[in-house]
C-alpha positions in Angstrom: 40.3 -57.8 4.7 43.6 -58.4 6.4 44.4 -58.1 10.1 47.2 -55.7 11.1 50.0 -57.2 13.1 49.5 -57.1 16.9 46.4 -54.9 16.6 42.7 -55.7 16.6 42.3 -53.8 13.4 40.9 -54.8 10.0 41.3 -53.3 6.6 38.7 -53.2 3.8 38.3 -51.8 0.3 35.4 -49.4 0.2 34.7 -48.7 -3.4 38.0 -47.5 -4.8 39.3 -46.5 -1.4 40.7 -48.4 1.6 40.0 -47.9 5.3 40.7 -49.3 8.7 38.0 -50.5 11.1 37.5 -52.5 14.3 34.8 -55.1 14.7 33.9 -56.7 18.0 31.1 -58.6 19.7 28.0 -60.4 18.4 24.4 -59.4 17.7 22.8 -56.5 15.9 25.3 -54.2 14.1 26.2 -50.9 15.8 28.2 -48.5 13.7 30.3 -45.7 15.3 31.1 -42.6 13.2 33.7 -40.1 14.4 33.9 -36.4 13.8 36.2 -34.0 11.9 40.0 -34.8 12.3 39.3 -37.8 14.5 39.6 -41.5 14.1 38.3 -44.8 15.4 40.5 -44.4 18.5 38.0 -41.9 19.9 35.7 -44.8 20.8 38.3 -46.7 22.8 36.2 -46.4 26.0 33.0 -47.4 24.4 33.7 -50.4 22.1 34.2 -53.0 24.7 31.1 -52.1 26.6 28.9 -52.0 23.5 30.3 -55.3 22.3 28.6 -57.0 25.2 25.3 -56.3 23.5 26.1 -55.7 19.8 28.4 -56.4 16.9 30.3 -53.1 17.0 32.0 -51.5 14.1 34.2 -48.4 14.4 35.8 -47.1 11.2 38.1 -44.4 10.0 36.1 -42.1 7.8 37.5 -41.2 4.4 40.2 -38.6 4.7 40.9 -39.3 8.4 42.7 -41.7 10.7 44.4 -44.3 8.5 41.8 -44.2 5.8 42.8 -43.2 2.2 43.0 -39.4 1.8 42.3 -38.7 -1.9 42.8 -35.2 -3.3 39.1 -34.7 -4.0 36.6 -32.0 -3.1 35.2 -33.3 0.2 31.5 -32.8 0.4 28.9 -34.2 2.8 27.4 -36.6 0.2 30.8 -38.1 -0.3 30.9 -39.1 3.4 27.4 -40.4 3.3 28.1 -42.6 0.3 31.4 -43.7 1.8 29.4 -44.9 4.9 26.9 -46.7 2.6 29.7 -48.3 0.7 31.4 -49.4 3.9 28.2 -51.1 5.1 27.7 -52.6 1.6 31.2 -54.1 1.6 30.5 -55.8 5.0 27.0 -56.8 3.9 25.4 -54.8 6.7 21.9 -53.8 5.6 20.2 -53.1 8.9 22.2 -51.2 11.6 22.1 -48.9 14.5 24.2 -45.7 14.1 26.1 -43.4 16.5 27.7 -40.2 15.1 29.7 -37.6 17.0 29.9 -34.0 15.7 30.5 -34.2 11.9 29.9 -37.9 12.3 26.5 -37.1 13.7 25.6 -35.2 10.6 26.8 -38.0 8.4 24.8 -40.5 10.3 21.7 -38.4 10.2 21.9 -37.7 6.5 22.5 -41.4 5.8 19.4 -42.2 7.9 17.3 -39.7 5.9 18.5 -41.1 2.6 18.6 -44.8 3.5 16.0 -44.9 6.2 15.1 -48.5 5.7 18.7 -49.5 6.6 18.7 -47.8 10.0 17.0 -49.3 13.1 17.8 -46.5 15.6 20.0 -43.4 15.5 22.1 -41.7 18.1 23.2 -38.1 17.5 26.0 -36.9 19.8 26.9 -33.2 19.6 25.9 -33.4 16.0 26.7 -30.7 13.5 24.2 -29.7 10.8 22.0 -27.0 12.4 24.8 -24.8 13.7 26.7 -22.3 11.6 29.5 -21.2 13.9 31.6 -24.4 14.6 33.9 -24.0 11.6 34.7 -20.4 12.5 35.6 -21.5 16.1 37.9 -24.2 14.7 39.5 -21.8 12.3 40.1 -19.3 15.1 42.3 -21.8 16.9 43.8 -23.4 13.8 44.9 -20.3 11.8 46.7 -21.4 8.7 47.3 -24.9 10.1 47.6 -26.7 13.4 50.6 -26.8 15.5 50.9 -28.9 18.6 50.5 -25.9 20.9 47.4 -24.8 18.9 45.9 -28.3 19.3 46.6 -28.2 23.1 44.8 -24.9 23.4 41.9 -26.1 21.2 41.3 -29.2 23.3 41.0 -27.0 26.4 37.6 -25.9 25.0 36.7 -29.2 23.4 36.3 -30.9 26.8 34.8 -29.5 29.9 38.0 -30.6 31.8 41.3 -31.9 30.5 41.1 -35.7 29.9 43.9 -36.2 27.3 47.5 -36.7 28.2 50.5 -35.2 26.3 51.3 -38.4 24.5 47.8 -38.8 23.1 47.8 -35.2 21.9 51.1 -35.7 20.2 49.9 -38.8 18.4 46.7 -37.0 17.3 48.8 -34.2 15.9 51.1 -36.6 14.1 48.1 -38.3 12.5 46.9 -35.1 10.8 50.2 -33.3 10.2 51.0 -34.6 6.7 50.1 -33.1 3.3 47.3 -35.5 2.5 45.7 -35.3 5.9 46.0 -31.5 5.8 44.3 -31.4 2.5 41.4 -33.6 3.6 40.9 -31.7 6.8 40.8 -28.3 5.2 38.7 -29.4 2.3 36.2 -30.9 4.8 36.2 -27.9 7.0 35.5 -25.6 4.1 33.0 -27.9 2.3 29.7 -26.3 1.2 26.8 -26.5 3.5 24.7 -28.7 1.2 22.1 -29.5 3.8 20.2 -26.2 4.0 16.9 -28.3 3.7 17.8 -30.4 6.8 15.2 -28.8 9.2 12.5 -29.3 6.6 13.5 -32.9 6.1 13.6 -33.6 9.8 9.9 -32.7 10.1 9.0 -35.9 8.3 11.7 -38.1 9.9 10.2 -40.8 12.1 13.2 -42.9 13.1 13.7 -43.5 16.8 16.5 -41.1 17.7 18.5 -40.4 20.8 20.1 -37.0 21.1 23.1 -36.7 23.5 24.8 -33.5 24.3 27.2 -31.9 26.7 25.7 -29.0 28.6 29.0 -27.1 28.4 29.7 -27.8 24.7 31.6 -24.8 23.3 31.9 -26.1 19.7 28.3 -26.8 19.0 26.3 -25.2 21.9 23.6 -27.2 23.7 20.8 -25.0 22.2 21.1 -27.1 19.0 20.4 -30.3 21.0 17.0 -28.8 21.9 16.5 -27.7 18.3 17.1 -31.3 17.0 14.8 -32.6 19.7 12.1 -30.2 18.5 12.5 -31.1 14.9 12.7 -34.9 15.3 9.3 -36.1 16.4 10.4 -39.5 17.7 13.4 -38.4 19.7 14.7 -38.5 23.2 17.1 -35.9 24.6 19.8 -36.5 27.2 22.0 -33.7 28.4 25.2 -34.4 30.5 26.2 -31.8 33.0 29.9 -30.7 33.2 30.5 -32.1 29.8 31.8 -30.6 26.6 31.8 -31.7 22.9 32.6 -35.3 23.3 30.4 -37.0 25.9 31.4 -40.5 24.8 35.0 -39.8 25.9 34.3 -37.4 28.8 31.7 -39.6 30.6 32.0 -43.0 28.9 30.3 -45.0 31.6 27.2 -42.8 31.6 27.2 -42.5 27.8 27.5 -46.2 27.3 24.6 -47.0 29.6 22.3 -44.4 28.1 23.0 -45.7 24.6 22.5 -49.4 25.4 19.3 -48.6 27.4 18.0 -46.8 24.3 18.9 -49.4 21.8 17.7 -52.5 23.7 14.4 -51.2 25.0 
């Protein structure tokens, strides 16, 4: 691992790939997993608070942010194993996990496959049960994103605008290159290899916190209630006037709910 100049960033080899991450704080490991097309920057309003209680790790998932973007067929198992390999590389064998959107599905499937390695799980606006999210994204994206398309898309991602023009431009720049485009589209179109998820969840006993925005237009709140029904040992928290990314839209409330759940 080497530290990037002037930034609190680290780099690590994960199997045959390389990724960027941030580590901060001391205590039990807390891993933050972002969603489709995102990066570790999405957690900028959460890391400092969490680091008062935990050793926090936020990473760029394979294919996104500044992680390697190989020309492979992206499938959900690839992301689950990448997360495992990331934890193995850091010798982290017992962790708490937070996943947003696609990151929620990755964290959940990791927890199902490697249950002994997870203490507690937080699912935030998690994909997996829904079937319409990719069609909603494609309806805004068309053949590929432009800056104006991204601006329109983010109008429904959040309940109210919270991202400035400069941040939108930087997000667009991050995904607007051939390798990033390939990884994004491949992930968006990946096969739904988790059809047995509802059945598996009936036997899942891990303590789970489910957080959702009441006004989520990407993955509607009805799926929060479905996850809560399927996961026996779960707690459900719904944020009013909140869209698809509660951790960014209401970070103070989100941070407190998460820490209260993890330390009790």
